[in-house]
C-alpha positions as CSV (number, residue, x, y, z in Angstrom):
1,X,-1.6,15.7,-7.7
2,X,-2.3,14.8,-11.1
3,X,-1.1,10.9,-12.3
4,X,1.8,12.6,-14.0
5,X,3.3,13.5,-11.0
6,X,2.4,10.4,-9.2
7,X,5.6,9.0,-6.9
8,X,6.7,5.7,-7.5
9,X,7.4,5.4,-3.4
10,X,5.8,7.8,-0.3
11,X,7.0,7.2,3.2
12,X,5.0,5.6,5.8
13,X,5.0,9.1,7.1
14,X,3.1,10.8,3.4
15,X,1.3,7.7,3.6
16,X,-0.7,8.3,6.9
17,X,-0.8,12.3,6.3
18,X,-3.3,11.1,2.7
19,X,-5.2,8.2,5.3
20,X,-6.3,11.2,7.7
21,X,-6.6,14.2,5.2
22,X,-7.5,12.1,2.1
23,X,-9.8,9.0,3.2
24,X,-12.0,8.6,0.0
25,X,-9.2,9.2,-2.5
26,X,-6.6,6.9,-1.4
27,X,-6.8,3.4,-1.1
28,X,-4.0,0.9,0.9
29,X,-3.4,-2.2,-0.1
30,X,-1.9,-5.0,2.0
31,X,-0.2,-7.6,0.1
32,X,1.0,-9.4,2.8
33,X,-0.5,-12.9,3.3
34,X,-3.2,-13.3,5.7
35,X,-0.6,-15.3,8.4
36,X,1.3,-11.6,8.6
37,X,-1.3,-10.2,8.7
38,X,-2.8,-11.9,11.5
39,X,0.6,-10.7,13.5
40,X,-0.6,-6.8,12.7
41,X,-2.3,-4.8,10.5
42,X,-3.1,-1.6,9.6
43,X,-6.6,-0.4,10.2
44,X,-7.2,1.1,7.3
45,X,-5.4,-1.3,4.7
46,X,-7.4,-3.3,2.4
47,X,-5.8,-7.1,1.9
48,X,-4.9,-8.9,-1.1
49,X,-2.3,-11.0,-1.1
50,X,0.0,-10.3,-3.7
51,X,-0.6,-13.3,-5.6
52,X,-4.1,-12.3,-6.0
53,X,-3.9,-8.8,-7.9
54,X,-4.0,-10.3,-11.3
55,X,-7.3,-11.4,-10.5
56,X,-8.0,-7.6,-8.9
57,X,-7.1,-5.9,-12.2
58,X,-11.1,-5.7,-13.0
59,X,-12.0,-4.6,-9.5
60,X,-9.4,-2.9,-7.7
61,X,-11.0,1.2,-8.5
62,X,-8.5,3.4,-11.2
63,X,-10.3,6.7,-9.5
64,X,-8.1,6.7,-6.2
65,X,-4.0,6.6,-5.1
66,X,-3.3,3.3,-4.4
67,X,-1.0,3.0,-1.3
68,X,0.8,-0.8,-1.6
69,X,2.7,-1.8,1.3
70,X,4.4,-5.3,2.3
71,X,6.4,-6.4,5.0
72,X,9.5,-4.2,4.5
73,X,8.4,-3.0,1.5
74,X,9.8,-5.5,-1.7
75,X,6.6,-7.5,-2.6
76,X,4.6,-3.7,-2.7
77,X,7.0,-2.4,-5.1
78,X,7.2,-5.2,-7.3
79,X,3.5,-4.8,-7.1
80,X,3.5,-1.3,-7.8
81,X,5.3,-1.7,-10.7
82,X,3.1,-4.6,-12.1
83,X,-0.5,-2.2,-11.6
84,X,1.7,0.8,-13.3
85,X,2.5,-2.2,-16.4
86,X,-1.0,-2.5,-16.3
87,X,-2.8,0.9,-16.8
88,X,-2.4,2.2,-13.0
89,X,-1.0,5.4,-13.3
90,X,-2.1,6.9,-9.5
91,X,-0.4,3.6,-7.3
92,X,2.6,4.3,-5.0
93,X,4.8,1.8,-2.8
94,X,5.4,2.4,1.0
95,X,8.8,2.4,1.5
96,X,9.4,0.2,4.7
97,X,6.2,-1.6,4.7
98,X,4.8,-2.1,7.8
99,X,8.1,-2.8,9.2
100,X,8.7,1.3,8.9
101,X,4.7,1.8,10.1
102,X,5.8,0.3,13.4
103,X,9.0,2.8,13.7
104,X,7.7,5.4,12.7
105,X,3.8,5.5,13.0
106,X,3.0,2.7,15.3
107,X,5.7,2.0,17.9
108,X,3.9,-0.4,20.1
109,X,2.4,-2.8,17.0
110,X,3.6,-6.3,17.1
111,X,6.5,-7.0,14.5
112,X,8.0,-9.9,13.0
């Protein structure tokens, strides 16, 4: 996938596929707060709360497709747009967030 083809949003099914098939090419970032991650989390996700994203700009990899998720997809969409505005071309929001993940990928996952 070239940079210009990176979609603004992807599904949880596509996220799972990318994590399975190309784990070294993607980075799943969980922008929820620690208390939310204490309830449920995706094992492969790197936790970076939304408020810490600006200070993480210099350490986030630019050579990987960043997949951003939160609870329902609102915060992560704002983070996705922020990262794109700051020069990250390969970043996508995980539509529906961890709620969609629990619905479609891990039905036994605790919810809140």
